[in-house]
ChimeraX commands (.cxc) that place a marker at each C-alpha (Angstrom):
marker #1 position 98.65,104.26,96.75 radius 0.5
marker #1 position 98.38,99.93,96.36 radius 0.5
marker #1 position 97.33,98.36,100.21 radius 0.5
marker #1 position 100.06,97.33,102.00 radius 0.5
marker #1 position 103.27,99.60,100.29 radius 0.5
marker #1 position 104.93,102.68,100.99 radius 0.5
marker #1 position 104.42,105.86,99.20 radius 0.5
marker #1 position 108.01,107.51,98.32 radius 0.5
marker #1 position 107.94,111.16,96.97 radius 0.5
marker #1 position 111.25,111.26,94.73 radius 0.5
marker #1 position 111.99,114.51,93.23 radius 0.5
marker #1 position 114.62,115.14,90.93 radius 0.5
marker #1 position 116.17,118.73,90.09 radius 0.5
marker #1 position 117.62,118.14,85.88 radius 0.5
marker #1 position 118.36,120.05,83.31 radius 0.5
marker #1 position 117.20,118.70,79.67 radius 0.5
marker #1 position 121.23,119.10,78.01 radius 0.5
marker #1 position 122.76,116.99,81.72 radius 0.5
marker #1 position 122.85,113.91,79.52 radius 0.5
marker #1 position 123.98,112.29,82.68 radius 0.5
marker #1 position 120.05,113.36,84.15 radius 0.5
marker #1 position 118.39,111.13,82.26 radius 0.5
marker #1 position 121.01,108.19,82.78 radius 0.5
marker #1 position 120.06,109.01,86.22 radius 0.5
marker #1 position 116.91,108.57,84.63 radius 0.5
marker #1 position 117.30,105.42,84.24 radius 0.5
marker #1 position 118.94,103.63,87.41 radius 0.5
marker #1 position 115.83,105.46,89.15 radius 0.5
marker #1 position 113.72,103.44,87.04 radius 0.5
marker #1 position 115.27,99.91,87.76 radius 0.5
marker #1 position 116.13,100.20,91.26 radius 0.5
marker #1 position 111.78,101.36,91.46 radius 0.5
marker #1 position 110.88,98.02,89.68 radius 0.5
marker #1 position 113.78,96.03,91.68 radius 0.5
marker #1 position 110.91,98.10,94.76 radius 0.5
marker #1 position 107.98,98.01,92.98 radius 0.5
marker #1 position 107.03,95.29,95.42 radius 0.5
marker #1 position 108.01,97.68,98.99 radius 0.5
marker #1 position 106.64,100.76,97.46 radius 0.5
marker #1 position 105.09,103.19,94.99 radius 0.5
marker #1 position 106.67,106.31,93.71 radius 0.5
marker #1 position 105.90,109.28,93.00 radius 0.5
marker #1 position 108.83,110.81,90.66 radius 0.5
marker #1 position 108.52,114.77,90.11 radius 0.5
marker #1 position 111.72,117.15,88.32 radius 0.5
marker #1 position 112.73,120.22,88.97 radius 0.5
marker #1 position 113.82,122.55,86.85 radius 0.5
marker #1 position 117.92,122.93,86.84 radius 0.5
marker #1 position 120.04,125.43,84.86 radius 0.5
marker #1 position 123.42,124.69,84.15 radius 0.5
marker #1 position 123.40,127.68,80.88 radius 0.5
marker #1 position 121.26,130.13,82.92 radius 0.5
marker #1 position 122.62,132.56,80.57 radius 0.5
marker #1 position 122.64,130.70,77.19 radius 0.5
marker #1 position 120.75,133.26,74.76 radius 0.5
marker #1 position 117.20,132.43,73.41 radius 0.5
marker #1 position 118.75,130.46,70.12 radius 0.5
marker #1 position 121.66,128.37,71.75 radius 0.5
marker #1 position 124.74,128.46,70.22 radius 0.5
marker #1 position 126.26,126.29,68.20 radius 0.5
marker #1 position 128.01,123.28,68.10 radius 0.5
marker #1 position 131.10,122.47,66.60 radius 0.5
marker #1 position 131.06,119.50,63.95 radius 0.5
marker #1 position 131.72,116.00,65.34 radius 0.5
marker #1 position 135.67,114.97,64.33 radius 0.5
marker #1 position 137.19,111.59,65.45 radius 0.5
marker #1 position 139.73,114.20,67.87 radius 0.5
marker #1 position 136.80,115.79,68.87 radius 0.5
marker #1 position 133.06,113.79,69.23 radius 0.5
marker #1 position 129.86,115.01,70.38 radius 0.5
marker #1 position 129.01,111.96,72.63 radius 0.5
marker #1 position 132.77,110.60,74.61 radius 0.5
marker #1 position 133.05,106.64,74.65 radius 0.5
marker #1 position 132.53,107.21,78.67 radius 0.5
marker #1 position 128.84,108.28,78.25 radius 0.5
marker #1 position 128.43,106.38,75.35 radius 0.5
marker #1 position 129.20,103.32,77.22 radius 0.5
marker #1 position 127.01,104.26,80.00 radius 0.5
marker #1 position 124.09,105.15,77.62 radius 0.5
marker #1 position 123.97,101.88,76.11 radius 0.5
marker #1 position 124.38,99.93,79.03 radius 0.5
marker #1 position 120.83,101.13,80.54 radius 0.5
marker #1 position 119.44,100.76,76.75 radius 0.5
marker #1 position 120.75,105.16,75.68 radius 0.5
marker #1 position 121.68,106.31,72.72 radius 0.5
marker #1 position 123.62,109.66,72.82 radius 0.5
marker #1 position 124.21,110.39,69.25 radius 0.5
marker #1 position 124.88,113.71,69.09 radius 0.5
marker #1 position 122.95,114.92,66.23 radius 0.5
marker #1 position 121.43,117.96,67.71 radius 0.5
marker #1 position 123.66,120.90,66.09 radius 0.5
marker #1 position 122.54,122.85,68.73 radius 0.5
marker #1 position 123.07,123.47,73.03 radius 0.5
marker #1 position 119.94,124.51,73.37 radius 0.5
marker #1 position 118.47,127.13,75.50 radius 0.5
marker #1 position 115.97,125.02,78.16 radius 0.5
marker #1 position 113.78,127.13,79.62 radius 0.5
marker #1 position 110.46,126.34,77.02 radius 0.5
marker #1 position 111.27,122.77,78.10 radius 0.5
marker #1 position 111.40,123.46,81.37 radius 0.5
marker #1 position 107.85,125.80,81.55 radius 0.5
marker #1 position 105.77,122.54,78.52 radius 0.5
marker #1 position 107.41,120.52,82.22 radius 0.5
marker #1 position 106.08,122.01,85.14 radius 0.5
marker #1 position 102.88,122.49,82.52 radius 0.5
marker #1 position 102.73,118.49,83.02 radius 0.5
marker #1 position 103.30,118.45,86.76 radius 0.5
marker #1 position 100.02,120.65,87.19 radius 0.5
marker #1 position 98.20,118.62,84.58 radius 0.5
marker #1 position 96.47,116.14,85.79 radius 0.5
marker #1 position 98.65,115.76,89.48 radius 0.5
marker #1 position 100.90,115.69,87.41 radius 0.5
marker #1 position 100.41,111.53,85.63 radius 0.5
marker #1 position 101.66,112.09,82.58 radius 0.5
marker #1 position 105.65,114.75,83.77 radius 0.5
marker #1 position 107.88,111.49,84.05 radius 0.5
marker #1 position 106.78,110.33,80.96 radius 0.5
marker #1 position 106.84,113.51,79.22 radius 0.5
marker #1 position 110.62,114.19,80.17 radius 0.5
marker #1 position 112.20,110.65,78.85 radius 0.5
marker #1 position 110.60,111.56,75.77 radius 0.5
marker #1 position 111.45,115.37,75.21 radius 0.5
marker #1 position 114.97,113.63,75.98 radius 0.5
marker #1 position 114.59,110.74,73.96 radius 0.5
marker #1 position 113.91,113.73,71.24 radius 0.5
marker #1 position 116.80,116.02,72.36 radius 0.5
marker #1 position 119.92,113.21,72.53 radius 0.5
marker #1 position 119.24,110.49,70.56 radius 0.5
marker #1 position 116.66,111.97,67.53 radius 0.5
marker #1 position 118.63,115.38,67.33 radius 0.5
marker #1 position 115.71,117.41,68.26 radius 0.5
marker #1 position 116.14,120.81,69.15 radius 0.5
marker #1 position 113.47,121.95,72.43 radius 0.5
marker #1 position 111.80,124.38,70.19 radius 0.5
marker #1 position 108.32,125.46,70.88 radius 0.5
marker #1 position 107.48,123.51,67.07 radius 0.5
marker #1 position 109.38,120.76,68.79 radius 0.5
marker #1 position 107.74,120.60,72.79 radius 0.5
marker #1 position 104.46,120.87,71.67 radius 0.5
marker #1 position 105.45,117.22,69.60 radius 0.5
marker #1 position 106.24,115.72,72.79 radius 0.5
marker #1 position 104.35,116.50,74.17 radius 0.5
marker #1 position 100.64,115.37,72.05 radius 0.5
marker #1 position 103.42,112.29,72.43 radius 0.5
marker #1 position 103.28,112.02,75.68 radius 0.5
marker #1 position 98.46,112.28,75.56 radius 0.5
marker #1 position 98.49,116.49,77.05 radius 0.5
marker #1 position 96.20,118.44,75.50 radius 0.5
marker #1 position 98.30,120.57,73.37 radius 0.5
marker #1 position 95.79,124.23,72.71 radius 0.5
marker #1 position 96.60,124.34,76.34 radius 0.5
marker #1 position 100.02,123.51,76.10 radius 0.5
marker #1 position 100.64,126.25,73.71 radius 0.5
marker #1 position 99.14,128.58,75.68 radius 0.5
marker #1 position 100.84,128.05,79.37 radius 0.5
marker #1 position 104.76,127.65,78.19 radius 0.5
marker #1 position 103.45,130.26,75.73 radius 0.5
marker #1 position 103.13,132.98,78.96 radius 0.5
marker #1 position 106.10,134.77,79.04 radius 0.5
marker #1 position 104.72,134.97,82.95 radius 0.5
marker #1 position 104.88,131.08,82.80 radius 0.5
marker #1 position 108.35,130.96,81.40 radius 0.5
marker #1 position 109.54,133.68,84.50 radius 0.5
marker #1 position 108.15,131.57,87.42 radius 0.5
marker #1 position 110.04,127.90,85.27 radius 0.5
marker #1 position 113.32,130.75,85.52 radius 0.5
marker #1 position 112.91,131.75,88.88 radius 0.5
marker #1 position 112.18,128.49,89.96 radius 0.5
marker #1 position 115.38,127.03,88.42 radius 0.5
marker #1 position 116.82,129.89,89.64 radius 0.5
marker #1 position 115.73,129.30,93.33 radius 0.5
marker #1 position 117.44,124.80,92.61 radius 0.5
marker #1 position 120.43,126.67,92.31 radius 0.5
marker #1 position 120.50,128.31,95.65 radius 0.5
marker #1 position 119.54,125.28,97.37 radius 0.5
marker #1 position 123.79,124.16,97.33 radius 0.5
marker #1 position 122.22,122.45,93.84 radius 0.5
marker #1 position 125.40,122.44,92.49 radius 0.5
marker #1 position 125.22,119.38,89.76 radius 0.5
marker #1 position 122.81,117.32,88.56 radius 0.5
marker #1 position 120.39,115.34,88.35 radius 0.5
marker #1 position 119.75,115.72,92.17 radius 0.5
marker #1 position 118.31,113.43,94.13 radius 0.5
marker #1 position 114.93,114.31,96.98 radius 0.5
marker #1 position 113.52,111.33,98.16 radius 0.5
marker #1 position 110.05,111.99,101.60 radius 0.5
marker #1 position 112.37,116.27,100.86 radius 0.5
marker #1 position 115.24,114.66,101.79 radius 0.5
marker #1 position 118.32,115.46,100.11 radius 0.5
marker #1 position 119.84,112.20,99.32 radius 0.5
marker #1 position 123.16,112.22,96.57 radius 0.5
marker #1 position 123.23,113.90,92.50 radius 0.5
marker #1 position 124.87,111.67,90.41 radius 0.5
marker #1 position 123.98,109.68,87.95 radius 0.5
marker #1 position 124.82,107.01,90.77 radius 0.5
marker #1 position 124.22,102.63,90.54 radius 0.5
marker #1 position 120.51,101.66,91.52 radius 0.5
marker #1 position 122.20,100.17,94.56 radius 0.5
marker #1 position 122.86,103.64,96.19 radius 0.5
marker #1 position 118.51,104.57,95.31 radius 0.5
marker #1 position 118.14,100.77,96.90 radius 0.5
marker #1 position 119.41,102.07,100.02 radius 0.5
marker #1 position 118.30,105.40,100.21 radius 0.5
marker #1 position 114.48,104.35,99.27 radius 0.5
marker #1 position 114.75,102.27,102.32 radius 0.5
marker #1 position 116.16,105.61,103.92 radius 0.5
marker #1 position 113.81,107.93,103.22 radius 0.5
marker #1 position 110.83,105.05,103.82 radius 0.5
marker #1 position 112.66,104.34,107.78 radius 0.5
marker #1 position 113.50,107.46,108.75 radius 0.5
marker #1 position 110.94,109.44,106.21 radius 0.5
marker #1 position 108.94,108.17,106.01 radius 0.5
marker #1 position 105.26,111.46,105.46 radius 0.5
marker #1 position 108.10,113.89,104.38 radius 0.5
marker #1 position 107.72,115.39,101.24 radius 0.5
marker #1 position 109.48,118.70,99.63 radius 0.5
marker #1 position 108.96,122.34,100.15 radius 0.5
marker #1 position 109.35,124.41,97.91 radius 0.5
marker #1 position 108.62,128.51,98.91 radius 0.5
marker #1 position 105.16,129.65,97.73 radius 0.5
marker #1 position 106.61,132.45,96.06 radius 0.5
marker #1 position 108.34,129.25,94.23 radius 0.5
marker #1 position 105.47,127.13,92.89 radius 0.5
marker link #1:1,2 radius 0.2
marker link #1:2,3 radius 0.2
marker link #1:3,4 radius 0.2
marker link #1:4,5 radius 0.2
marker link #1:5,6 radius 0.2
marker link #1:6,7 radius 0.2
marker link #1:7,8 radius 0.2
marker link #1:8,9 radius 0.2
marker link #1:9,10 radius 0.2
marker link #1:10,11 radius 0.2
marker link #1:11,12 radius 0.2
marker link #1:12,13 radius 0.2
marker link #1:13,14 radius 0.2
marker link #1:14,15 radius 0.2
marker link #1:15,16 radius 0.2
marker link #1:16,17 radius 0.2
marker link #1:17,18 radius 0.2
marker link #1:18,19 radius 0.2
marker link #1:19,20 radius 0.2
marker link #1:20,21 radius 0.2
marker link #1:21,22 radius 0.2
marker link #1:22,23 radius 0.2
marker link #1:23,24 radius 0.2
marker link #1:24,25 radius 0.2
marker link #1:25,26 radius 0.2
marker link #1:26,27 radius 0.2
marker link #1:27,28 radius 0.2
marker link #1:28,29 radius 0.2
marker link #1:29,30 radius 0.2
marker link #1:30,31 radius 0.2
marker link #1:31,32 radius 0.2
marker link #1:32,33 radius 0.2
marker link #1:33,34 radius 0.2
marker link #1:34,35 radius 0.2
marker link #1:35,36 radius 0.2
marker link #1:36,37 radius 0.2
marker link #1:37,38 radius 0.2
marker link #1:38,39 radius 0.2
marker link #1:39,40 radius 0.2
marker link #1:40,41 radius 0.2
marker link #1:41,42 radius 0.2
marker link #1:42,43 radius 0.2
marker link #1:43,44 radius 0.2
marker link #1:44,45 radius 0.2
marker link #1:45,46 radius 0.2
marker link #1:46,47 radius 0.2
marker link #1:47,48 radius 0.2
marker link #1:48,49 radius 0.2
marker link #1:49,50 radius 0.2
marker link #1:50,51 radius 0.2
marker link #1:51,52 radius 0.2
marker link #1:52,53 radius 0.2
marker link #1:53,54 radius 0.2
marker link #1:54,55 radius 0.2
marker link #1:55,56 radius 0.2
marker link #1:56,57 radius 0.2
marker link #1:57,58 radius 0.2
marker link #1:58,59 radius 0.2
marker link #1:59,60 radius 0.2
marker link #1:60,61 radius 0.2
marker link #1:61,62 radius 0.2
marker link #1:62,63 radius 0.2
marker link #1:63,64 radius 0.2
marker link #1:64,65 radius 0.2
marker link #1:65,66 radius 0.2
marker link #1:66,67 radius 0.2
marker link #1:67,68 radius 0.2
marker link #1:68,69 radius 0.2
marker link #1:69,70 radius 0.2
marker link #1:70,71 radius 0.2
marker link #1:71,72 radius 0.2
marker link #1:72,73 radius 0.2
marker link #1:73,74 radius 0.2
marker link #1:74,75 radius 0.2
marker link #1:75,76 radius 0.2
marker link #1:76,77 radius 0.2
marker link #1:77,78 radius 0.2
marker link #1:78,79 radius 0.2
marker link #1:79,80 radius 0.2
marker link #1:80,81 radius 0.2
marker link #1:81,82 radius 0.2
marker link #1:82,83 radius 0.2
marker link #1:83,84 radius 0.2
marker link #1:84,85 radius 0.2
marker link #1:85,86 radius 0.2
marker link #1:86,87 radius 0.2
marker link #1:87,88 radius 0.2
marker link #1:88,89 radius 0.2
marker link #1:89,90 radius 0.2
marker link #1:90,91 radius 0.2
marker link #1:91,92 radius 0.2
marker link #1:92,93 radius 0.2
marker link #1:93,94 radius 0.2
marker link #1:94,95 radius 0.2
marker link #1:95,96 radius 0.2
marker link #1:96,97 radius 0.2
marker link #1:97,98 radius 0.2
marker link #1:98,99 radius 0.2
marker link #1:99,100 radius 0.2
marker link #1:100,101 radius 0.2
marker link #1:101,102 radius 0.2
marker link #1:102,103 radius 0.2
marker link #1:103,104 radius 0.2
marker link #1:104,105 radius 0.2
marker link #1:105,106 radius 0.2
marker link #1:106,107 radius 0.2
marker link #1:107,108 radius 0.2
marker link #1:108,109 radius 0.2
marker link #1:109,110 radius 0.2
marker link #1:110,111 radius 0.2
marker link #1:111,112 radius 0.2
marker link #1:112,113 radius 0.2
marker link #1:113,114 radius 0.2
marker link #1:114,115 radius 0.2
marker link #1:115,116 radius 0.2
marker link #1:116,117 radius 0.2
marker link #1:117,118 radius 0.2
marker link #1:118,119 radius 0.2
marker link #1:119,120 radius 0.2
marker link #1:120,121 radius 0.2
marker link #1:121,122 radius 0.2
marker link #1:122,123 radius 0.2
marker link #1:123,124 radius 0.2
marker link #1:124,125 radius 0.2
marker link #1:125,126 radius 0.2
marker link #1:126,127 radius 0.2
marker link #1:127,128 radius 0.2
marker link #1:128,129 radius 0.2
marker link #1:129,130 radius 0.2
marker link #1:130,131 radius 0.2
marker link #1:131,132 radius 0.2
marker link #1:132,133 radius 0.2
marker link #1:133,134 radius 0.2
marker link #1:134,135 radius 0.2
marker link #1:135,136 radius 0.2
marker link #1:136,137 radius 0.2
marker link #1:137,138 radius 0.2
marker link #1:138,139 radius 0.2
marker link #1:139,140 radius 0.2
marker link #1:140,141 radius 0.2
marker link #1:141,142 radius 0.2
marker link #1:142,143 radius 0.2
marker link #1:143,144 radius 0.2
marker link #1:144,145 radius 0.2
marker link #1:145,146 radius 0.2
marker link #1:146,147 radius 0.2
marker link #1:147,148 radius 0.2
marker link #1:148,149 radius 0.2
marker link #1:149,150 radius 0.2
marker link #1:150,151 radius 0.2
marker link #1:151,152 radius 0.2
marker link #1:152,153 radius 0.2
marker link #1:153,154 radius 0.2
marker link #1:154,155 radius 0.2
marker link #1:155,156 radius 0.2
marker link #1:156,157 radius 0.2
marker link #1:157,158 radius 0.2
marker link #1:158,159 radius 0.2
marker link #1:159,160 radius 0.2
marker link #1:160,161 radius 0.2
marker link #1:161,162 radius 0.2
marker link #1:162,163 radius 0.2
marker link #1:163,164 radius 0.2
marker link #1:164,165 radius 0.2
marker link #1:165,166 radius 0.2
marker link #1:166,167 radius 0.2
marker link #1:167,168 radius 0.2
marker link #1:168,169 radius 0.2
marker link #1:169,170 radius 0.2
marker link #1:170,171 radius 0.2
marker link #1:171,172 radius 0.2
marker link #1:172,173 radius 0.2
marker link #1:173,174 radius 0.2
marker link #1:174,175 radius 0.2
marker link #1:175,176 radius 0.2
marker link #1:176,177 radius 0.2
marker link #1:177,178 radius 0.2
marker link #1:178,179 radius 0.2
marker link #1:179,180 radius 0.2
marker link #1:180,181 radius 0.2
marker link #1:181,182 radius 0.2
marker link #1:182,183 radius 0.2
marker link #1:183,184 radius 0.2
marker link #1:184,185 radius 0.2
marker link #1:185,186 radius 0.2
marker link #1:186,187 radius 0.2
marker link #1:187,188 radius 0.2
marker link #1:188,189 radius 0.2
marker link #1:189,190 radius 0.2
marker link #1:190,191 radius 0.2
marker link #1:191,192 radius 0.2
marker link #1:192,193 radius 0.2
marker link #1:193,194 radius 0.2
marker link #1:194,195 radius 0.2
marker link #1:195,196 radius 0.2
marker link #1:196,197 radius 0.2
marker link #1:197,198 radius 0.2
marker link #1:198,199 radius 0.2
marker link #1:199,200 radius 0.2
marker link #1:200,201 radius 0.2
marker link #1:201,202 radius 0.2
marker link #1:202,203 radius 0.2
marker link #1:203,204 radius 0.2
marker link #1:204,205 radius 0.2
marker link #1:205,206 radius 0.2
marker link #1:206,207 radius 0.2
marker link #1:207,208 radius 0.2
marker link #1:208,209 radius 0.2
marker link #1:209,210 radius 0.2
marker link #1:210,211 radius 0.2
marker link #1:211,212 radius 0.2
marker link #1:212,213 radius 0.2
marker link #1:213,214 radius 0.2
marker link #1:214,215 radius 0.2
marker link #1:215,216 radius 0.2
marker link #1:216,217 radius 0.2
marker link #1:217,218 radius 0.2
marker link #1:218,219 radius 0.2
marker link #1:219,220 radius 0.2
marker link #1:220,221 radius 0.2
marker link #1:221,222 radius 0.2
marker link #1:222,223 radius 0.2
view
């Protein structure tokens, strides 16, 4: 932590298949850039499953047509405003447990310093490059993020680690998180959705003044 700066702990409850979670990430980072003279930030990602009953192979997407595009005008525009290219290239709605398991691994390694970067890579892979978050693609993403690929493969191949990631995602659904992204700051729930940077700036100051030493509480069974 930099001298004279207060540390803000930001936890984002998110699902890899949620496009607004990527938009929200970019808006969070815009606000962080504006506040870098005042705060240091530690961003962690918490798992959520928009479709917990999704089968292992996912669901095939219908073909894109002029009347039924995979990326609507509103989402396309929102993405462009924050430098995101939503393409709709991926042909499946994926099951995201394996991706969350990799994110959990990244959160444990090197005090989680690569987790936020990995999240960006996974979002880009799925939403822009059209890469389903399967084992092969996830390991390439892990390598791009600078993670140990063999250790990552061992971790995410372990069914017990997959179950932990799944259970943790279900835990967040039990904590009145019904929509993602949901942002916690210094352990306090703030808001959901891809809010504008002004909302983040306001909540940074609120969390820093009212909950300066707060941390996110997760029951031991879900750690």
